[in-house]
C-alpha positions in Angstrom: 57.0 91.3 28.9 57.5 89.7 25.5 57.7 86.3 27.1 54.4 86.9 28.9 52.8 87.9 25.7 54.0 84.8 24.0 52.6 82.7 26.8 49.2 84.4 26.5 49.1 84.0 22.7 50.1 80.3 23.1 47.3 79.7 25.6 44.8 81.5 23.3 45.9 79.5 20.3 45.5 76.3 22.2 42.0 77.3 23.3 41.1 77.9 19.7 42.4 74.6 18.5 40.8 72.4 21.1 37.1 73.1 20.2 37.9 72.7 16.5 39.2 69.2 17.1 36.2 68.3 19.2 33.8 69.5 16.4 35.7 67.6 13.8 35.5 64.5 16.0 31.8 65.0 16.4 31.4 65.3 12.6 33.3 62.0 12.1 31.1 60.3 14.7 27.9 61.5 13.0 29.0 60.3 9.6 29.9 56.9 11.1 26.5 56.7 12.8 24.8 57.7 9.6 26.7 55.0 7.7 25.7 52.4 10.2 22.1 53.5 10.2 22.0 53.2 6.4 23.6 49.7 6.7 21.0 48.7 9.3 18.2 50.0 7.2 19.4 48.1 4.2 19.8 44.9 6.3 16.3 45.2 7.7 14.9 45.7 4.2 16.9 42.7 2.9 15.7 40.6 5.9 12.1 41.6 5.3 12.4 40.7 1.6 14.0 37.4 2.5 11.1 36.7 5.0 8.6 37.5 2.3 10.3 35.2 -0.2 10.5 32.4 2.4 6.8 32.9 3.2 5.9 32.8 -0.5 8.0 29.7 -0.9 6.3 28.0 2.1 2.9 29.1 0.9 3.4 27.6 -2.5 4.9 24.4 -1.1 1.9 24.1 1.1 -0.3 24.7 -1.9 1.3 21.7 -3.6 0.9 19.5 -0.5 -2.8 20.5 0.1 -3.7 19.8 -3.6 -1.9 16.4 -3.4 -3.7 15.4 -0.2 -7.0 16.4 -1.6 -6.4 14.4 -4.7 -5.4 11.4 -2.6 -8.6 11.6 -0.6 -10.7 11.8 -3.8 -8.9 8.8 -5.3 -9.6 6.7 -2.2 -13.3 7.3 -2.6 -13.1 6.6 -6.3 -13.7 10.2 -7.4 -11.0 9.7 -10.1 -11.8 12.7 -12.4 -11.9 15.1 -9.5 -8.8 13.5 -8.0 -6.9 14.1 -11.3 -8.0 17.8 -11.4 -6.6 18.3 -7.8 -3.4 16.4 -8.5 -2.8 18.4 -11.7 -3.0 21.6 -9.5 -0.3 20.1 -7.3 2.1 19.4 -10.2 1.4 22.7 -12.0 2.6 24.9 -9.1 5.9 26.4 -10.2 8.0 26.0 -7.0 11.1 24.1 -5.9 11.6 21.8 -2.9 8.5 19.6 -3.4 9.6 17.2 -6.2 8.8 14.2 -4.0 5.2 15.4 -3.5 4.8 16.2 -7.2 6.2 12.7 -8.0 3.6 11.2 -5.7 0.9 13.3 -7.3 1.8 11.9 -10.7 1.9 8.4 -9.3 -1.7 8.7 -7.9 -2.9 10.3 -11.1 -1.5 7.3 -13.0 -3.5 5.0 -10.7 -6.7 7.0 -11.4 -6.0 7.0 -15.1 -5.6 3.3 -15.2 -8.8 2.8 -13.3 -10.5 4.9 -16.0 -8.8 2.7 -18.6 -6.8 5.6 -20.0 -3.6 3.7 -20.3 -1.6 6.2 -22.4 -2.3 8.9 -19.8 -1.3 6.6 -17.0 2.0 5.8 -18.8 2.7 9.5 -19.2 2.0 10.2 -15.5 4.2 7.3 -14.4 7.0 8.6 -16.6 6.7 12.1 -15.2 6.9 10.6 -11.7 10.3 8.9 -12.4 11.6 12.0 -14.1 11.1 13.9 -10.9 12.3 11.0 -8.6 14.7 8.7 -10.5 14.7 6.3 -7.5 10.9 6.0 -7.3 10.7 2.2 -7.5 6.9 2.0 -7.1 6.4 4.3 -10.1 8.8 2.1 -12.2 6.7 -0.9 -11.1 3.4 0.7 -12.1 4.9 1.9 -15.4 6.3 -1.5 -16.2 3.0 -3.3 -15.3 1.0 -0.9 -17.5 3.3 -1.2 -20.5 3.1 -5.0 -20.2 -0.7 -4.9 -20.0 -0.9 -2.9 -23.2 1.5 -5.2 -25.0 4.6 -3.0 -24.9 6.6 -5.9 -23.6 10.2 -4.8 -24.5 9.6 -1.4 -23.0 8.2 -3.1 -19.8 11.3 -5.2 -19.5 13.5 -2.0 -19.8 11.5 -0.3 -17.1 11.6 -3.2 -14.7 15.4 -3.3 -15.2 15.5 0.4 -14.4 13.7 -0.3 -11.1 16.2 -3.0 -10.3 19.1 -0.6 -11.1 17.5 1.9 -8.6 17.1 -0.8 -6.0 18.8 -4.2 -6.5 16.8 -5.7 -3.7 13.4 -4.7 -5.2 11.7 -8.1 -5.3 8.5 -6.9 -7.0 10.5 -5.8 -10.1 12.2 -9.2 -10.3 8.9 -11.0 -10.0 7.1 -8.9 -12.6 10.1 -9.3 -15.0 9.7 -13.0 -14.5 6.0 -12.8 -15.3 6.7 -11.0 -18.5 9.2 -13.6 -19.6 6.9 -16.4 -18.5 3.5 -15.1 -19.9 4.5 -12.8 -22.7 7.9 -13.9 -24.0 7.6 -17.7 -23.2 11.3 -17.5 -22.3 11.2 -20.0 -19.4 14.9 -19.8 -18.7 14.7 -16.0 -18.1 11.5 -16.5 -16.1 13.2 -19.0 -13.9 16.2 -16.7 -13.4 14.1 -13.8 -12.3 11.7 -15.8 -10.1 14.7 -17.4 -8.4 16.2 -14.0 -7.8 12.9 -12.9 -6.3 12.9 -15.7 -3.8 16.6 -15.0 -2.9 15.7 -11.3 -2.2 12.5 -12.3 -0.5 12.3 -15.9 0.8 8.6 -15.2 1.9 7.4 -14.4 -1.7 5.1 -17.4 -2.1 3.8 -16.2 -5.5 7.4 -16.2 -6.9 7.8 -19.8 -5.7 4.5 -20.7 -7.4 5.5 -19.0 -10.6 8.9 -20.7 -10.5 7.1 -24.1 -10.1 4.9 -23.2 -13.1 8.0 -22.3 -15.2 9.7 -25.5 -14.3 6.6 -27.5 -15.2 6.5 -25.9 -18.6 10.1 -27.1 -19.2 9.2 -30.6 -18.0 11.4 -30.3 -14.9 8.8 -31.8 -12.6 10.9 -32.5 -9.6 12.3 -29.0 -9.5 8.7 -27.8 -9.9 7.5 -29.8 -6.9 10.3 -28.5 -4.7 9.4 -24.9 -5.7 5.7 -25.4 -5.1 6.2 -27.0 -1.8 8.3 -24.0 -0.8 5.3 -21.8 -1.8 3.0 -23.8 0.4 5.4 -23.7 3.3 5.2 -19.9 3.1 1.4 -19.8 2.7 -0.7 -22.9 3.0 -3.7 -21.1 1.5 -2.0 -20.3 -1.8 -4.5 -22.1 -4.0 -2.4 -21.7 -7.2 0.6 -23.4 -5.6 -1.6 -26.3 -4.4 -3.2 -26.6 -7.8 0.1 -26.7 -9.7 1.5 -29.2 -7.1 -1.5 -31.4 -7.6 -0.9 -31.3 -11.4 2.8 -32.2 -10.8 1.9 -35.1 -8.6 -0.6 -36.4 -11.1 2.1 -36.3 -13.8 4.5 -38.3 -11.6 1.9 -40.9 -10.6 1.7 -39.7 -7.0 -2.1 -39.7 -7.0 -2.8 -39.7 -3.3 -0.5 -36.6 -2.9 -2.2 -35.1 -5.9 -5.6 -35.5 -4.3 -4.4 -34.0 -1.1 -3.0 -30.9 -2.9 -6.1 -30.5 -5.0 -8.3 -30.6 -1.9 -6.1 -28.1 -0.2 -6.5 -25.7 -3.1 -10.3 -26.2 -3.0 -10.3 -25.4 0.7 -8.7 -22.1 -0.1 -11.0 -21.4 -3.1 -14.0 -23.7 -3.2 -15.0 -23.0 -6.8 -11.6 -23.2 -8.4 -12.3 -25.4 -11.4 -8.6 -26.4 -12.2 -8.1 -27.8 -8.8 -11.4 -29.7 -9.0 -10.3 -31.2 -12.3 -6.9 -32.3 -10.8 -8.8 -33.9 -7.9 -11.0 -35.8 -10.5 -7.9 -37.0 -12.3 -6.3 -38.3 -9.1 -9.5 -40.1 -8.1 -9.9 -41.6 -11.5 -6.4 -43.1 -11.4 -7.2 -44.3 -7.9 -10.3 -45.9 -9.4 -12.6 -44.0 -7.1 -14.9 -43.3 -10.1 -18.0 -41.9 -8.4 -16.0 -39.4 -6.4 -14.0 -38.5 -9.6 -17.2 -37.8 -11.5 -18.4 -35.5 -8.8 -15.2 -33.4 -9.0 -15.3 -33.4 -12.8 -18.9 -32.2 -12.6 -17.8 -29.4 -10.3 -15.0 -28.4 -12.7 -17.4 -28.5 -15.6 -19.4 -25.7 -14.1 -16.6 -23.4 -15.4 -17.1 -22.9 -19.1 -13.3 -23.1 -19.7 -13.3 -26.6 -18.2 -16.7 -28.0 -19.4 -15.4 -29.8 -22.4 -12.4 -31.4 -20.7 -14.4 -32.4 -17.6 -17.2 -34.0 -19.8 -14.5 -35.9 -21.7 -13.1 -37.4 -18.5 -16.6 -38.3 -17.3 -17.3 -40.1 -20.6 -14.1 -42.0 -20.2 -15.1 -43.1 -16.7 -18.5 -44.2 -18.0 -16.9 -46.3 -20.7 -14.6 -47.9 -18.2 -17.6 -48.7 -16.0 -19.4 -50.3 -18.9 -16.4 -52.5 -19.5 -16.6 -53.6 -15.9 -14.0 -51.4 -14.3 -14.0 -51.2 -10.6 
């Protein structure tokens, strides 16, 4: 009897315990689901916030690009003031990820400012461009050219060297550096060094060969000048400056027939180029073809810069003819 009672009580106790465990298990499952729900909600909120931030970022980046493209279009139709306004909108948008576009906007603004003859503003715009993009060689080039144009020669030299540091094969920087040394500094050795480097980097740079020949001529190194100028013409037979300088070099070395050929080639490329007409006149005078020489001197004299020299040569021919020259 007692054992039966114990059995009944044991069964009853087990029955009471089982539901309790099930309820506790349900409570734990509910809390877990609630925790997961909260985590999912927070994740969705975070994802939505991230999407909003990304959308805002893209919208602002597009704002920069749209303003830049509008400024570029206005620049191309010479609406410089309006172009500058649009380009300023592009650079004033406070957003990351578009430094390249902002640098281009500063570059185009500098071009517009130069066209408006506002050189200080152009210099500032170029400087802002290279601050954003330190490897922006075209901006260095524009900055160096502008500085040289306004007489800031040493600053221009520094800038062209920065361009070369950014790209050691940037032929335009070597060429402009050579021009500064040739035209501004009168340092012909440095000019020759940089023009030579230009032709090494770009063997098709006919203007560098021409300038190299000019620099050699200024040092009296006529044969080296002739070689450089012939290289220029081999690249571009229509390079009138190369043909003109070559005519001058040939006249100085007594090769008058070659001088005449070179001068005529220059005039074929540019018919009203007075310096070439003058060199043709000199060659013909030395060849004693006086009537033709006078015609070329007369042509050269139509240019005010050459009027006095051309008339002087005509007077010399007339005196020679009076003395019975043939």
